[in-house]
N, C-alpha and C positions, 0 to 999 in steps of 0.2 A: 945247780942251787944258785940263786939268786942271791948275790952281794948283798949287806946292808947298804951301799952306797946306792947301787941301782934299786932298791925296794923304796928307799926314802927320795930317790929320783924320781921315780914311777909314781911315788903317793903326793909328792909334789907336784908334779904336773896334772894328776887326776883332782887334785883340790883346786888346782888354778882353773880348770877345766870348768867344774862344779861353779864358782865363782864366777867366771866369766860368763857361764849360762846363766845363772841367776841376777846378773847383772843385767843380761840383755832381755830378759823379760820383761813385756810391758806390763806397767803398774794396772790392778785391778779397775776395770772401767765402773764406775757409779752410774746405779739406774737413775732415772729421776721420775718423780712423782710428782704431778701437779696435784695440791688439795684447795678446792675451791668453796667457802663456807657461807651458806646463807646470812649466817648471824655476823655478830661481833668479835673481836677477839677478848675483850672484858667479858662479854658473857656468855661465851660458847668456845671457849679456848680448853673444856673439859673434853669435846668431842674430838679434837685434833689430839689430844694427849692420848686419848682411847687408840685410836688408829696408829700414833706412832707407836706403842705399848703393843700393838698386834704386831707391828713390824719387827720390833725388838723380839717377839716372842719368837721369829722365823728367821732371827740370825742379821737384820737390816740394821746396821747402825749409821743413823743421818750424820751426813757429814763424810761416812768412809764409803759405804758401798750401795748408797741410796742418799738423793738429795732432794730434799720435799721445798717446793716452790708453792707457798701457801698466799693464797689472796681470802679477803674477809669483803663479804658484799653489803655488808653492817645494817641487814633489814631492808637492801633495797633490791628489787628483784630486777628493777631495770638496769643496773649493773652490770648483770651475768653476763652478756654478749662481751663488754670490753675487758671483762677480766678473763674469761674465757681467751679472747685473743690474745690476751696479753700473757698466759701459759702458754698458748700454742707456739708462740716465736720462740720458748724455751726449750722445743722438740722432745717434750716429756714421751717418757715410755707409755704412761698411765695417765688418765684424769680421773683424781675422785672428785665427786660435785656432789654437794647437800641439797636436798630438796628437789621435786619433780621439775621446777621450771628452769631451776637451773644445769638438768639434765638436757631438758631439751635444747636448751641453747648450745651447750656442747654437743647434742647431736647435730645443729643445725652448722655447727661453725668445722666438722669433721666427721668424715666418713673412713677414715683410715687409725688415727689415733685410739686403743682400746678406750673405754669410758664404763667407771664404776661407779652408781648413783649408791646415793645414801637417804633415804626418807620421802620418797614417794609416794604418795596416798594411791594411785592407781597407776601402773604404771602400762597399764593396757590402753587407759583413754589419753587418746592423743597420738597414740601410735611411737611411743618411746620404746616399747619391747612388743615383738610378733606375740609369743605367748609367756607365760612365764614359764615354762619348761624348757624350751627353747627360744631363746630371745631375740637371734638373729641378729645380724647385722654386728657393730660393734660397740654395743650397749647393753649390759647385765648390770646385776647389781642389788638392793636390798628395798624392800618395799618399806613403809611405815608402819601399814596395819595391816590385818590378816579379812580374809573376806567380807568377816561382818563388820569391818571398821571398828572404831572404838569412842569416837563421839557419843554414839548411841549410849555407851556404857557409862560417858562422862553424864548425861542427861540422869539415869538409872541410879547413879550413886548420888546425885543430887536431891531426887525423889524419897528416897531412903531417908536422907538427911530431912528432909523439908518435906515430909508427907501431906501438909496443907499446900504447898504453893500451887497457882495456877498458871501465873502470868511468869513467862520466861522467856528472859530476851537471848538474842544470839550476836554474839560480836564478832564481826569480820572484816576483812579487808575486800573491800570490793576493785581495789586496783590491780590485785593479783589476777593477771589474767589466765593462771592455772584453770584447767578445768576441775581439780580435783580440788579447789577451795570449794568453788559453789557446788559440788557433791556434797560435800561434807556439811554445808549450809544445811542442804534438803536432808540429808542424814539426820543431823540434828532436828531440824523441825519436826521431821516424820517419826522420830522417838518421843519429842514432847507432845505433839497430838497422840500418841499410841496410849501416854500416860495420861491421856483427856487432860491434859492440858494447852495453852496457848500460847503460840510462839510470837516474840515481836522482834523482828529484823534490827539491829543498828549496824550501818556502815560505816568504815573509818576508809581515807584513802593513804592519810599518811600521820605522824604520829602526832602533828598537832591538832590534830579532830578528836582525840582523846578525852580532853576536858568535857568539849560542848555534848560531846555522847553519851558521857556518865550524867552530866547535868539532865540531859533528856530522857535517861533512863530513872533518875530519880523522879522526876516529872511524872513520869508515869506510871511510878509506883509499882515497879518489876520485882517479884518475891524472889530470882534471881537469875544466874547469868552463866551462859556457856560462852567460852573463849573460843574461836577457830583458830588454830596454831598456823601461821605460814611466820616465813622470815621476817614481816614486819613486825607483827603481835608478839613474837618471840622475842625479838631485840628488844621491844619496850615494854616488856614482863613487869621489869620493877613500878616503872609508871601505872601499868593496868593494875597490878597485885594494890598500892597505892593508893589508887581513884576508888578499886573498889572497896579497899576499909574505909575509905572518906565517906563515901556514899552509902556504906555499912549494907551492901549488896553481896551476898554469898554469890561466890563463883566458884564453877566448875574447869577444870583444864585439861588438855591433852597432852601436855608435857609435866613430869614431876619437876622442872626446873623451876616454874609459876610457884607449887607450893612449898619448894626451898626457899623461894624469896618470898612467902607470906602471904601465898594466895590458901583458899580454905580447903580445896580438894583436886586431886589430878589422878589419872587414869589413863595409862600409856604404857607400850613398850618400852622395855629398856634401852635407850636409844645409843646410850654409850656402847652397848653390847656389838651392835650391828656397825659401828665404826669399826669395834675392832675384828670383826668376820669381815669388812671390807679388807682389812690389811691381808687376808688369806686369799681373798678372789686375786688383789693385785699381785701375789705371791704365785700364785697359778698361773697369773698372765707372762710375770717376766720368764716364766719357766716353759712357757709355749702354748700355754691351753689358750686358743681363742674365747673372747668373750663370749659370742654365740653359742658355746656348749658349755656355760656356767648359768643354771638358772637360776631364774631370779627366787631370792628368798625371800620368806615374809616370816616377822616375827614371831616366835613361841614363847617369849617370857614378858609378862606383863607386870606393871608395878602398880600398887593403889597406893599414894602418900596422903596422910591427912595430917593437917596443920591443926593440934589442938590447941595453941595458944591463939590461932585466929577466930576459932571458933569460940572460944571462950571470949572474946573480944566483942564479936557479934552477937554474944548470949545464947550461943545454941550448944545443943547438948549432942554428943554423938551416940547415936544405937551403938549399944555393946555388938551386935551382929555386923556392923561395919568396922567398929576397932576390930575387932578379931580377923576377918578378912585383911587388915592393911597390911601392906610389907614394910611401912615405914608408918612411925605417927612421930611428929615432930612436936615436943612438948613446948 
């Protein structure tokens, strides 16, 4: 029979061994994730919030088991190569990058670090991925639009709202070298023609061009405007919405953020959901799944947002059929 003194001594040694073992264990290493967003922190922080929220739901706590290095392109696509180079020096486990032009910059910069893109309009165009089902290489992510795109739907909503509209402007950033912007301009023009209307192109290359372009629109008496979204137009949405109100041009947008900023109408994928889904892909990659085995996802949830206050200011009556289809009506 073991004596009490021997038992206590043995227990003490065992506890000491456990304590020593615990102290000798290395601290849990935090993963490092780079997050490079196309817009500005003031305008697009909700995208980062959605991504971080997705990580938290999966058990990642920023500052503890994951470090998130954030960069903002401020709507200037030419900044992407520099920002990507900066985060690569931090040796991230994964790079999350918004927009197709940002994803292409990341792909050009590294073939080894996994890349998850969010918001590439056509990831096949330009060779961002090999196929949607099997992307290949180190890149995968979330497309901004389904196969039919969304900008044609924006044109359709405007036509329902303005059945007698004939002359429709298309506002876009011609300085954006991404082919997806050009493709969406063509999609908008095609949709306008199919609805027996005439399209006029209005190009900007910088935010400084906005005022003169809207002056030109007013001079040409356009009936409505469609804005093609890219980092420049998205980061300048407050200015675009204000100029549309000033010139009294009914304008449709691809992102609900425009309508919530005072724009008339928007139809788009629910972008925050895409950023939340990106966290799931990051988790899978950190657990060992290669990006090449994660299919590019296309959005399944879209939302129609109508700003009733803006409609009233423009003297427009929203058809009941459109109001019934709206996911959000801003009073």
